[in-house]
N, C-alpha and C positions, 0 to 999 in steps of 0.2 A: 269310157270304162265298162258301160251296159246301164241298162234302166231299170230302177224300181219296179217291184210290182205292186202298185200302191193300193190300197183299202178302196173294195168298192165303195161307194157312199150311197145313201140311201136317204131322199128327202120325201116325206108325205107332208102334203098340205091339207089341213084339215081346218075345224071351225066354221063359219059362214062368209061369205063374200061380200065387202062394202066396195062401192064404186070410188076409186080414188086411193084406196089404201095400198102403199107401197113394201112390196116384199125383196128381202135381199138376200143374197147367196154371197158371201166372201170366200174367197181362192185363195189360200196363204201356200205360197211356192218360192223357194230361194230366186229363180229365175224369172221372176215376175218383178216389173220395176216398183221399187219400194216392199216388195217381199209379199205384196198382194193385191188382187183386184176383186171388185165386187160388181155382182150383175143386179140390176133392178129391175124391176117389172111394177106400174102401173096397173092397177086392176080397172077393167073397162065394165060399161056397163052390162055389156050381155055376156060377162065371165061368169064360168062356173069353176069348182075347183078343178074338175078334169082340164078345163082349158086354160086354167092358170099355170098348172104343171105343163102343159105342152109349149106354153108360150115362154117359159122361162126354160125350157128344154132348146127351144129355138133358139133364143137370146146367147145361150150358151155355145151352140154349135156356131153360129155366126160370129161370135167375137172373135177377131184377130189373135188378140192375146191369149185366147183359151186353145185357137189352133194351134200356134207356137209351142203352148207347153203340152200339146197332145192331150187336151181333154175333151171328152164328149160326154154328151148325156141321152140317155132315152126316157121315153116317160111311157107307163102302162096307168091309166084311170087318172087319180091323186098322187100316185107314186110317181117320183124321179129318180132315176138312178144315173150316178156319175162316175166315169172311171178315168183316172190318170195314169198315162204312162212316162209322165215326166220324168226325167233321171234325178231329179230329188224329190223327197218326201212332199206330198201336196194335201194339207189338212183344211177343214171347211168350217165355215161359222155362219149363222143366219141372224135376221132381224127382220123385224116388222116397225112401220111407220107408229107413232104415236094412236092409241085408240083403234088400232086396227083390230079387226074381228077374225082374221083368218091366224092361223099357227102353221109353222114350219118347226117338223121333227125331224131331226137328223140322227142318223144310227149308221152305224158300219154292218155292211151287208156280212151277215154271219156264213154265208154257203161259199166256202173255200171251194179251188177247183180240186174236184174228184178223177184221179188217173187209173183208167182202165186198160189192163194190158189183152191183147188177142193173142194166146198162144195154141200150143197142141198141132193139130196139122189141119188143112183145108178139105172139106168136100162137098161137090157142086151140090145146091141145092137145099144143105143146111141152112136154118135160120138161126139168127142170132138177135136178141133182143135185149134192150134196156126197158126197164119199168121205173118211171119216177115217180117218186111218192111226195105230194107236195097238197097243202090244204086247200092253195089257191085254183086247184084243178077239179074240173067237174067229177064227181065221184073221189075225189082225191088221188087220182092216180092215172098215168098216160105211158102207152108202151111205143117205143121206135124200133122199128125192126128192119133187118136187113137179108136177103138170099142170097148166099153164095153163088157167084158166077162162076164158069167153067175157066175162065182166064183168070180169076182172083190169085191173089197169095195174101198172107195173114195182114199185109199192112194195107192192102187194098180193101180186105173186109174192115178193117178199123176205119179207112177213108169213107167209105161206102156206110157204116152206121153212123159216123158225126154227119154225113149229109142227109142220111133219113131223120135225125134228132134235129139239125137245122130247117127240114122241110116241114118240121110238125107246127102246124101254128096253135095247137092248146099248149104245147111247151113254148113256143116264140109270144104267148101271151102274159107267162109269167117269168119270160127273160131267161130262160134256158136255152144256151147254145153249146155247140162241141166244137173242137179239132181235132187233126190227128198228126202224129210224128211219127211215121215206121209202124210198130205193132202198138202203139201206145194212144188210147184216146182220152183227151181231156174235156171234161163237161163242165162248165160253169153256170150258175145261178143267178141272177139278180133278184129272185123272188124275195119278198119280204117275208114269208114263211120259212121254214125249216125244208129244204129238198134233201131228200136220198135218194137212193138206186139201189137194183136189185138187178141181177142179169138171168137171162133165160136163155136155154136152147132148145132145137128140137129134140125128139127123145135118143136119137143114136148119132147127133152132131159129135166131131171129132175134134171140134175146136172147143179151146178151154179159154173161159172169161175171168179174169181176176180184178176183182174191186178194189179199190183204196190201194194202188201200188207204192211202195217206200217213196217219199219225198225225197229223190238223190240229189237235186240242185246241183251246185257248180263248186268244183274244188280250185281254189287259188294255190299254185303252186310258185315260187320266187327264186330266181336263179340268181346266187350271191357269191362276193369274195372277189377272186381273182380266175382268170382262163388258163390252164396248163393245158398244151397240145397231148393229146394222147389218154386224158383222162377220160373215164367211162362214167357217165349220169344215168342213172335207172329210176322210170316210174314203174311201180307195179298196182297193176287193177284187181281189186280181188272181188269178185260176183260170180254168184251161183250159175250163171249160165256161161260160165267160160269153162274149157276143157280144165278138170283139174282142181277148179275153183279162182285161178289168176292167169294173169298173163303181163309180162315184162316187156316193157320198151324201153331198150338201152340207146344212148347216140354217144359217139366218140368224138370228144373235144378236134376239130381240126385247127391246123395253124391260122389259117385268117380269120375265126372266130374273135367273135364279143361276148359278154353276156346277152346281149340281145340276141346277136343270131344264134346263140346256142338255145336261147328261150322259143325263137322261132323255129328251129331244125327239130327239135326233142315234137312242138307241136305237129310239124309234117310225120314225122314217125309215127306219132300216136292216131292221125287222120288215114295214114295207110297201112294200118294194122288191119287186117281182115277179119279177126277174132273179134278186136274189140266194135269194128263195124257191126257184126252180127249182134252183138248187145247194146248197140247204140250208144256208144260211147266216142265223143268227139272232143276238139281242143280247138281253140282259139288263142292268141298271144297278144299281148300290148308291152312293149320294151320288154323287160326281163320276167314279167308275170307271164304264167301259163294258164288258162281258165279251162278247168277239163271239165266237160258236162256229162252226165249221165242219163240217158233217157230210158235206161232197162228194166225189164219186168221186175227185177231182183234188186236189193239193198246192194249198193255199190261204195267199196272203201277203197284206200290207197295207202301204200305204201313206197317210201324214198332208198335208195342205196346209191354209194359212191365208191368207186375202184380205190384201192388201198393207196394213201397220199395225195389225194385230188384235194385241191386246191380250191374248187368250188363249192359251193354249199346247193342245197334244195329245202325250202323251207316251205313245208305243208302248212296253210292256212286251216284250223278246223271250221267246221261251219257251224255257225251259232244258231242254237233253237231258240226261235222267236215265236211264243203263243199267248192267248189272252183267254184266260180262264175267268168263270163265271162260279160262283159257291152261293147256296142257300145256307140260312141260318142252322144247318146242322152239320155244316161243314161237307154235306156232299158236291161232289163236282157237276156242275148242272151245263155249262157249257164250255166249247172248246173253239177258239177260231185262230186261225194263221196270222201271225205278227201280232206286234204289241210293244211293250217298254223294254228297253235293251241298257243294261246298266254299260257306261262308260265311264275310265276314269283317265285323266293325264295329269302330266306331270311340266312343268316348263323350267327353262335352265336360267329365268330372272322373272323378278317379281310381277304379277300381273293386277289388271285391275278388271278386268273383264275376261270371260271365254264362253263360248257357244259350241254347242252339239248339236250337227243336223240342224242349224239355225235357230235352235232353241236355248236361252241362256242355261248355261253352266253354273252349279255352286260352288264357289272357291271353299276348299277347303282349310287352306292357308295361302300364303302368297304364292307359293309354286304349283298348289295341288288344285286339281278341281273335278267334278263329278257331274254326273248328266244323266237322264233314264229317256231319251227319248224312243218315239214308235217307229219300229221297222216294219216294213212291207215283208212279206213273204218272197224269197228269192233274194234277186241281186239289189243290193244299196249302194249308193253312193252317198259317204256320210263325209261333210264339210266340218272339219274341227278347227275353229278358231280361236286365238288368244290375242290380248291386247295389254302392251305394259303401260307404265306411268308417262312414256312420250306419246302415247296415242299412237303408236305403232302398232299394227294388227298384221299377223302372219296366218295365212289359213293352207290348211293341207286337206287332200280329199284321200277318203278311206273305203276301199271297196270292201263292202261287209256282205257275205253270203248266208242267209237265214233260212232254215228247213222247218217250214211251221207244219204241224199236223193237219189235216183235214177237219175241215169244221165237221162239229159233232155236238148230241146234246145226250149226254148220258143221262140214265135212268137207273132208279133205285126200289126196290120193295119196301114195304113197311116196317122190318126188321133193320132197315139200311144196306143191304145187300146190294151190291152194284148188279142191274139185270141186263144193262146194255152200255158198250163205251162206245156207241155209232158205229161200231162195225160188228162186235162180236156180240153174242147173247150170252148171259149166265144164268145159270138154272138151279137153286140153293135145295137143299131140304128143311124139314123143321128143325133142326137142329144149327141151322146157320151153316151147314158144308156147302161147298161147290162141289156140284155133282157133274154138272154138263155144261161145256162150252159149246156153242154153235158157231161155225164159221160162214161166210160168204159162201155162195154156191150151193149145189144142191146135196143135202144129206152128209155135210162134213161136222164133224165133231168131234170133243175129246170129252170121254166119261170119267168119273172118279169113284171110286168106293172106299171105305173107313174101316180102320177096325173099332172097336167100343172106346179106344182112347181119343179117336177123332184124329187118327191120322192117316193121309192118305196111302193105303196099300196096294192099289192097281189102279193103271192108268190105260184105258182103252181107246185106241185112235181107229176112227170111221171116216172113210174118204168114199163119198160119191155112193154110201150104202152098205160099201165093202169094208170088212174087216182088214187093216193094214198095220196095225201093232197092237200088242197085248204087254205091257211091262207090269211085273209083281215084285211088289220090294219087300224087301226082308230088314225088320226093323229092331232096335232094343231100344227102349225108351224114345229118345230123339233122334237117334242116330242110326241114320240109313248105311246097311251093311251091303246089299246086293241087289241087283234086278235079276229078276229071272223070267224066260218067255214063257208061251202060253202053256210049253210041255213043261215047265218046271226046271229047265237047266238053267243055271247061272250063266248069265251073258255078261256082266259086269260084276267087281267085286271092290266095295269103296274103303281107303284106308286115309287115317289122318292126314298124312303126307302125298297120297294119291289114287290111283284107282288103275284096275286091270280091265281091260275090253278083250275078250274071247281070247285070251292067255298074253295079250301083249300089255307091258308094264309100263304106265307113263307116272309122271314124279309131277307134283303141283308146286309153283313157283307161288305163293303167297305175300300181299301186304298186309299192312297193320290190323286192317278188320278182316282179314281170312280172305277176301278176294284173291281168285286165283287169276294171275296176270299172265301166269305162262305154263305148258304143259311140256314137259321133256320127255324122250323115250329113254331105254336102259341106257344108250350110248351116248347120252348126254345130247343129241339132236334135239331142235326146238318143233314140236309137233304142232302148237298152237301157241300164239301171242295176241292176249287180248288189252284192250285199254277199256275203262269206264268213266263215263261222267261223274259228277258229282253225286247222282241218285242213282248211279248203278245202270244207265243205259249202255250196254256193252257194243264195243266196235271189234271184230276181229281183224287183227292186222298181217296176220301170215299163217300161214299152216292150214294142211288137210284135215288133222284130227279136232275133236273137240273134248273140251271138259264139260262134266254133267255139274257140277259145281262151281259156280261163279261169281256173282257179286255179294261179299259178304257172306261168303261160303254157304249160300243156299242152292237148293237144285234148281236148275233152269231147266222149263217147261219149252221146248222147241216151238212146236204149232201156236201156242198162245202167247209165247214171249213174256210169261208169269213167271217170278220166282217164289219157288216153294218153300215157306219155314213153316215151323212144327205146328203154329195154329192158324196161319192166314196164307192168302196170296198177294204177292205183291206187283205192282205194275211200275216197271222203271222208267217208260216213258209219260206216264202221268205222276210219276214222284211220289207215289200214295200207295196205302192197302184199298184193296177194292170191297172189303167189309169191316165191321166196326170193329173197335178194341175189346176183345172178349172179356175183358176186367171192367169195361165201362168206364164212366168218368172219373174212376179213382188215377186212371194215367193221363191225365188232363182233359180238356173240354174238347179238343180236337180227336174225334176217333180213329182219324185216316192217316194223319199225318204221320211220315216216316222221320226218325231222330230228329223230332222236335223242328224239324223242317231247317234243319240246320248240319246237314251230314258233313260237311268241311270242319265245322268247329268240333263237334262232338264227337270225339272218336276218345278211345280208353287204350294207349299205348301199353301200358302195364298189364292188361288183361286179367288183372285181380279184382273180380267184382264182387259176387258174391259166395258167401261160406257158410256152409250149415256146419255146426260144430256138435260134436257128441262128447259129453264126460261120463263114460260107461260106467264109473265107479259109484258112482251119486247115488242115493237113496237105496241101499242095499243092493245094487246091480240092476236097478231099474233104469237107470242115467238120467242125464239132464240134457236139455237140447236149447241152445242159443243160435246165432247167425251174428255175420258179420257182413256189411254193407258197404263198399267205398272203393279206393284204392291208394296206394301209398302219394303222399305229399311231397313234391319236389319244390324246391327254391323256384325253378325256371316255370312253372307250371301254373303260376297262380290266374292265368285266363280260364282254366276250367271250373274255377269257382270250387273246388273239391276240397274237403278241410282234412282227408285222410280218410280213415276207416271209423264207422258206428258200429259198435259192440252192443248188440240189443239181446237182452234175457228178461223173462217175465219175472214181474214181481218189483221192477224197477220202475222210476219215472221218467227216465228218458234213455238215451244211448251214453255210452262212456266213447269216448273218444280217441284215436292212436294213428298218429302220424306216418307210421308205416308197421308193414305186417309183422315183421320182425320184433317190433316193438310190442305188440301185442302177444305174441308167443313167448316172449322174455318176461314179461309181466305176468300170464296167464298160462303157470307152466301147467296146471291141471287139463290144459287143453293141449290137444299134440297134430302135428300135419297130418299123423296117419289116421286120426280120426277125424278129419275136416274133408268134406267134399265141394270141390270148389268150380266154380260156373264163370264163364267168361261172358258177361253180358252190356249191352249198350247204357251209356248213361240215363237215358229216359229209363229206363227198366231198374236202373240202382233208386232210382227216385221213387219209382212206384214202390219197389219194396221198402224204402223207408218209412215211406206215407203208412204202408200197410202195419209195420212194425208198431209205430208210434199208435195207431189205431187200438191195435191189440192192449199195449199199455193202459190207454185211456180208458178201454172198456173195463178193466179190471180182471184179474185172476179169476178164473173158474176150473176146477178140477175136470170136469167133464166137457167145457165147450171152450175154453180159453187158457189151458195151460202152457208149459214151454215149450211142448211138442205143437200145439196148436198156433203160436205166435211163428214159428219157424216155418211153419207147413204155409200158412197166410203171406208172410212177407216173401217164400219163396215163389209160389204163385203169381203174385203181384209181380214178380219181376221177371215172370215168363217162363219158369221152372215147371215141366210137369211132375207133380207129385204123386200122381196117380188116383186111384180110388181113396176115399175115407177112411180111415179104420175107426172101426166098432168095438165097444162103447164109448170110448174114447181114443184120441191119438196118445202115442207114446212114442218118447223120445228114440229108442232104437227104432223102432217104424218108420219114423219120419226120416231120419239118417240114411237107412237103407232103402228108404224111398229116393232120397237126392241122390244115392251112389247107381239106384239102376236108372236114375234120368241122366246119366252122364257124369256125373259129379267126382273130382279125382284130388289127390292130395294136392295142395299146393305147392310150386316149385320153390327151392331155396332161393333166398333172394339176400 
C-alpha cells in the first residue's frame, strides 16, 4: 500500500569509553522476527566515542534483517543517524551493560523535510541560492548556488540546485541532502541542531523561489457499492495553479467494468490530464482505492460528484494532520515536528480480550471498544489494527493513513509573550502588544497593520518584493467591520450580518452554529464558494472561484498570513492557538494562548445567549441602575455543557441569582426589559471570565466612585471580551455603561 515516512532518529554517544563495555540499539518493527532486533557492539581498546558511532553504523548497515527492513545509518563524529523506510512504524530503544561508562542519547531528529518551489520564468545566467543556517556549520551558515543554463527549464533548475546542495561538503558534514521532483526541491537535514533555510537570487532574476510549500500529501479515494453502465464519476482538483482554480476529471462506467477497473481507469484519466500534469498531480491505484498525489507549489484539495442516480460511491478520506508540539512553562509553543501520536478508536462485534494498533497495545474501554494513540510518521502509514477474542482468535486489518505534518520549526517569543517567529514568518509588535508587521519568506515581502485608539486594526498594507500591491482601509463601529476601502478611499467591499457586497455583486453567507461561513451564494442562489473547517478552524475550500472575507467563527481571514483577525488578537488555525497572550491575563485561565479551552468541539453555545448588559432607567431618580446576565438557557438534554442557566449579577449582593431560562428572568424581574438590554454572543470561556470578574467585584465591596453597579457591569463585560470603550470620569454611570455596550454591538435579545 506504500511505505511510511518514519522519523529520523539520532543516537549520540557520550560519557567516556571503557574497553569491554557492551552498547545495544534495539529496533522495534512488526516486520522483524519477534517484533524486534538488537544490534550489539563491544567496545575495543583502541576505540573512542567517534569510532564507536562509526562501528555501530557499520554493524547496522551490514545486518541482513536491517537491510530487509530498509533501515540505514550514517554517522558524523559521535552522532549516529538512523533512517527507516519500513512499511511499518519503526521505533528504537537503547541500553548499555552494567557499569558501562558510555551513554546513548536517543532523540527524534526535529528537522523535517522542507519543500521549496521554483517558479516564475527562467533566464540564462541567473543565480539561485539556498542559504542553510545551522550552528554546526562554520560561521553558522553555508550557501549552495546554481547558475541557470541556456537549456534549462524550471524542473532542471530544481535538479541543479539539489545537485549543488548534495555536492557541498560542508552541508554533507551536518547531514543535509536534497532531491527534486519537477519544480519542487525537498531538503532534509540529519543535523543535531535546528537547520533553517533562506533563498536568494541574483538582482534581476526572473525565477521565483518559495520556501515551505504546502504539505499536500496523498488523497485516498475509495470507489464503492455497485457499478452501473453509463454512470459518471467525477473527481475535482482545486489548486491555484489551475486555470480557474480547478480541474474536473470524469470517467463514464463501461459495461465490462468492475469497481477495481473503475479505480484503475479513473487513475489513468487523472494521469493523462495535461492540466493536472502541469501542477504535478498524479495518481496510482490498488484495488478499488485511488491514491492522488500532489507535488504542486500550491495547496491542493479535492471534491467529488456523481451523475444523477449513480449506484457507485466515491469516498474521499481526509488526510490526518499529525504533529508533535513542545511548550515551555508559560504555555508558549517552542517546537514543532512532523508526525506524532494520533488517536484511534475502534469497535468490535464480539467481546474482546486484547487489541493493538500499529503493533502497540490498545486500551479496552469496555468489552467491545478500544482506543490507542500510536505515533504516526509524516506521510503514508500502513497501520495494522488487531483484535483478539476469548477464543484467542486474532483478526488483523491494515489501514492506510496519510498524515500531513507541518515543517519542523522552533517558534520564538518576545518578553511580553508575543510570537516573533513561527519558523516561517516573522512578527513585529509595538509597545502596546499590537501586531504591526508580518515578514514573509523572500525579499521585502510583508504585511503592515495600523490601529485606531481602541487597538482595532483599521489599515492593512501589503508589500511584495518591495512594491505596494494592496492597501485595505476598514470602516468599523465598535467591534463590527462594515467596509473595506482602497487607497483612494472608495468602498470595494461592504459587510452585513448575512453577507457581503464585492464591487457591486451581492453574496450571502451560509453559517454554522459558531458563525463560521460554510458557503457563499450569489443573488441567484448559485454556489460561489464552499468551505469546510477542522475542529480548530483550518479551512479547506471545497469549491468556487469567489471567497468569503469572514470564515471560521465569523472572524476576518487575512489571506497572506493565514491568520484570523478577532477583535483583540490574531488567531493561527494551523497552530490552533492565539499568537499573543490573552489581554485579560490569568483571570481567563493559566493558558494565555489556548482557543476555546482547547476543546472547540465540546465547547459550543448553540443558544447564542451569553452576556446581557441590563439597564433599569427609572432607578435613582433617572440615574438608572445597571446589572448583567451571564450564561445560557438550561435544557434537559444539555447537561454535558455544565451550564446551570443564567447568573444575574448586581452590586450589593453576595453572589448571583440563578435562572434556568431567559424568559424566567424577564418574567420575574419585570423592571428589566428586553428593550433596555444589550445582548452579546460569546464563547463559554469568556462567559466564565465574565462570571469570575463579576464575583470579584462583589468580593471587593461597593464603592460609589470605583466599584458601583456600573463598574461591576463594565468589569464583567470587558472580562468577557466586550469592548466597553474608554473609562468614564470621574465615575462610571449606569446609562454610560449601557450605551457603551450598545456601541460595542449589543442588541435586544430575541424572544424565546
